[in-house]
N, C-alpha and C positions, 0 to 999 in steps of 0.2 A: 619724148621718150625718157630723156634724162630726168626731167621733172617728175614724171610718174614713178620712176625707180626710187628717186629720193623720198617721195611721199610714201611709197610702199615700205621702204626701209625704215622710215621714221615711225610708221604705223606698227610695224613688226616690233620695233624696240619698245614702243609704248605698251603694246599688248604684253610683251615679255615682262616689262616693269610692273604692270598691273598684276600679272600672275605671281611675280615675286612678292609683291605687297600682300596679296591674298594668302600666299603660302606662308609668309612671315606672320600674318595675323593668326592663321590656323595653328602654326607651330607655337606661337606665343600662348594661344588659348590652351593647347595641349600641355604646355609646360606649366601653365597656371593651374590647370586641373590636376596635373600630377603632383605639384607642390601642395595644393590644397587638400587632396585626398590621400596621398600616399606617404607623406612625411609624418612620422609619429610626433606626438606632443611631448615636450620635456616635462614629465610629471615630477613633482617633488616626492610623492609617495609612490610605492610600487603598484598599489592597486586601490580602487575605491568602488563603491556601489552607487549607481544612479537609479533613482526610482521613477518609473513612468506610471503615474496613477491610473486607476481603472477609469475608462471612458475618455482618456486623453486622445486628442487628434494627433496626426503626424506633425502638424505645424506646432502644436503645443509641446510635443516631444522634442522637436528641434529647438524650441526656445529654452527648454530645460538643459539640453546639451550645450547650447550656446552660453548659458549662464555659468555652466560648469567648465567653460573654456575647452570644449571637446570638438570644436570645429572653428574654422577661420572664416568661412563664407556661408552664411545661412541660406542665401538664395541659391547657391550651387547645390547645397544639400537638399533643399526643397525641390529643385529641378530634377535631380537624380531620383528622388523619391517618387516624383510624379511620373517620370519616364518608366521606372521599374514597377510601379503599381503599389509601392509600400505606403503611399499616402492614403490609400483606401482602407488599410487595416494595419494596426500596430498592436502588438501584444503588451499588455500592462504587466508590471512586475519589477523586480530588482535585477539590474544588469551589472555584472562585474567587469570593470574596465581596468586594464593593465597598462603600465607605463609604456610598453613597447607597441601599443596599438595605434594605428593610424585612423584618421576619420573614415577611410574606406573599410577598415576592419570593423569599426563601430557600426557602420552602415550595414555590413553583412550580418553582424550579430543581431541587429534590430530586425533585419529581414527574416532571419531564421527563428526569431523569437527565443533566443538563447538566454532565458532568464535564469536566475539562481534558483535551483530546486533542491529539496531535501528528499533523499531516497529512504522510504520507510517500508520495511518488509514485515508483514504480519504472517506468521506461520500458522499452519493448522494446529489448533489446540491452545492458541494464545487466549488468555482471558483479558478483561479490561485492565487488570493490574499490570500485565506485561505491555499491553498496547500503550497505556498511559506513560509508562517509563520511556518507551521508544519515542513518543511524541514530545515528551518533556525534554529529553536529551537534545533534540533538535531545536528546541525553543518554539515549537508550534503552539503548544498549550501547556499550562502548568498542570500538575497532577490534581490539584484541588479543583481547578476550573473544569478539568475533564470529568471529574467525579460528579460535580454539580450538573454539568451538561448531560451526562449519561442518564440521569433520572428526571431531567426537565420535561414536564408533561407537555408543554407546548411544542418543544422540539420533537418529542416522540410522536405526538399527534400529527405533526407536519409530514412525517414519513410513515404514517399509519402503522406505528409499531404498538401492538397490544401486549406489552410486557413491562416489568418494573424498570428495566434499563434497556439500552441498545446492545447489551451483551449478546453475542452470538449473531448479531446483524452486520458486523463488520467483516467483509469477506477477506479470507487469507490471500494476500497477493502483495507484489512489490509496487508501491505507489511513488510517484514523483510529485511532491507537494511544493508548489511555488512558494518562495519566501514571502511572507506578508499575507498569505492567503488567510481568509477568515477561518478560524478553527471549525466553525459550524459547517462551512462549505467543504472543508477537508474530511470531516466525519461523514458528511452527506455523500461525498464521493465514494466512500467505502460501503455505505449502505446501498447506494445505487448499484454498485458492482455486485453485491449480494443478490439484489433483485434481478439484475441482468442475467446472472448465471442460473438463478433459481426461477426460471420462467417456462413458458410454453407447456410442454407435456408434463414437466415436473410440477408446475403449479396446478395443472388439471388433476394430477394424481392426488392432491391433498383431499379433495372432496370424496375421491374413490375410497380412501382408507379411513375417512371419518375423523381426521385430525385437522387442527388449525395450523396456520403458518408457524405460530409461536410454538406449538406442541411439536411440530416436525423438527424445527431448529433446536428445540430443547433436547429431544431424543438424539438428534444428530450430534449435538455437542457432547453428550454422554458417551456415545459410540466413539467419537473422536478421541476422548481421553482414555478409553478402555482398549481400543484396538491398536495393535502394533503392526499388523499385516493387513493388506487389502482383502485377502481371501477371507479373513475372519469378520470383516465388518457386517456382512449380511447375516452371519451366524449370531453375532452378539445382538444385532438388531432383532433377530427372531426371538432370542431369550427375553428381551424386554417387551416385545409385542405380546408374547405368550403370558408373561407376568401381568401385564396391564389387562389383558382379556380375562384372566383368572382372578384379578383383584389381589395379587400377591405383591408386597412391597418390592420395588426394583432392587434395593440393596446395592446400589452402584457406589463403590468406594469414593470416587472423585467428588460426589455431591456432598459428602459429609464434611469436607474441608473448604468448600466454596465460600469465599468471602471471609474465611477465618485465617487461612495461611496459604502460602504458595503451594502449587501442585508439585513443586520439586521436593517439598518436605515429606518426611515419612508419615504415613497414616497410622495412628495408634488406636487402641481399643477405646480410649476415651473419646477420640474423634467420632467413632462409629455411634457412640451413645449420646453425643451432643444434640440437643434439640434445636434445630434451625428449620426455617421454611424450606430449605433445599436438601436437607439430609434425608435421602430416600430409605434410610434404615428406620426412621421414626415417623415418616409420612407415607401415605399410600399414593400411588399415581406419580405423575411427573412433577418436578419442581415448578415454581412460578414462572421460570424462564430459563434460557440457556445458561450454561456454566462456562462456555468458552466459544471461540469462533470455529465452527465446523467447516471442513473442506467439502468440496462438491461430492467426493466419494462417500463421505459419511452421510451427507444429505440424501443421496440416492439410496444408500443402505437403509436409512430410516424409513424411506417410503417403499422400498422393495426388499422386505426381510426374506431370508431363506425359508423355504417350506420345510421346516424341521420342528420336532416337538420339544426341543431343549428348554429346560427351565433354569438350569444352573451352568456356571462355568467357573473354572479356577485356573490360575496361572500354572504353567509348566516350568516356570522359572527360566525360560529361554525366549520370552517374547511372545509365545503362543499360548493357547489355552486348551484345557480339556473340558468338553461339554457333556452334560449329563441330563437325563430325563427324570430320574427318580432321586429322592433325597439320599437313599442308600448309596447310589452310584457317586453322588456328589461327596458324601462323607469319605468314601474310599479315595476319591480323587484328591481331596484336601489332605488326607493322611499321607498320601503318596507325595504330595507337594511339600509338606512339612519335613518328611524324612529326607527328601532330596535336598531341601534347603539346609537342613542340619548337616548333611554329609558334605555339602559344598563349603559350609562354614568351617567344618573341621579340617577340610583339605586346605582351605586358605590359612587357617591357624598353623597347620604344619609347615606350610610354605614360608610363613612369616618367621617361625622359629628357626628354620634352616637358614634363612637369609640373615637373621641376627647372629647365628653361630658363625657363618662365613665372614661376617663383618668383624 
């Protein structure tokens, strides 16, 4: 009995020792993992960018990170990637790594695909001139290269664009463009967004009204530059549809300065008389292509004009317009507009004089 007790006691001690050994091994492993994944690297610089090329596998990405000394144990990183499923897909692009980041932080960044992206906002009414400036400022494409690409026949054909340029085909929206993205892909993203929004019933409506996609977008772009309120878009559209049907020049002011100067600049009498392919004061019908990026509301208005007989409209000098059917009504409206404008100018002049006197 005594011998059995001694054996049992020795066996218990051995099991306990084995447990302690295994516990020690597990604890050591955890400590190793914590040290390898959680302790940040002592960077010399505050931040830097790491590029994961397009088509790179997770293993190749790990090799890049290892060469940049952003991990201590490649095998551990590969194991974690395999367990988490990151090894099956990794997003290419530029990753911004900061000095306080640990390997685990870098792993999470890769898993979320948090690449460096530029936010570009195209607003309704932006022309290629404004869009080129925005893309150039972010270093996505130079203004000269953008201009060349805008009229590149092969590029236009690849997106079935039947127009002189892709003016009007870049949908107004906020885009997140990854750093290093091919400029053609970035522009293509904007064109695809236009086609995505302008689909289904809207696309079917084109044949119903007897216009092409280019003509709809061209008309929509003019409406976009003329309309200040949503309520007036269908009315302005009706004026242009009525003029097209009657063979009357559209006489849309924004078309006379397209490609000549910024839409922000004042339109002069000389501008109205300038002979260009886009100036609807000197040409009949629609211009060769859009003059700006129309929003979806203007596109809808171009395809669904109001059922009204208006042929003319003139500004009320408050953002809205007065619409007329006859030339006589229009002349009266123009006269009223000019008188109101002169009165406003006089009032401003008086206020300016009072201000100067007070100073």
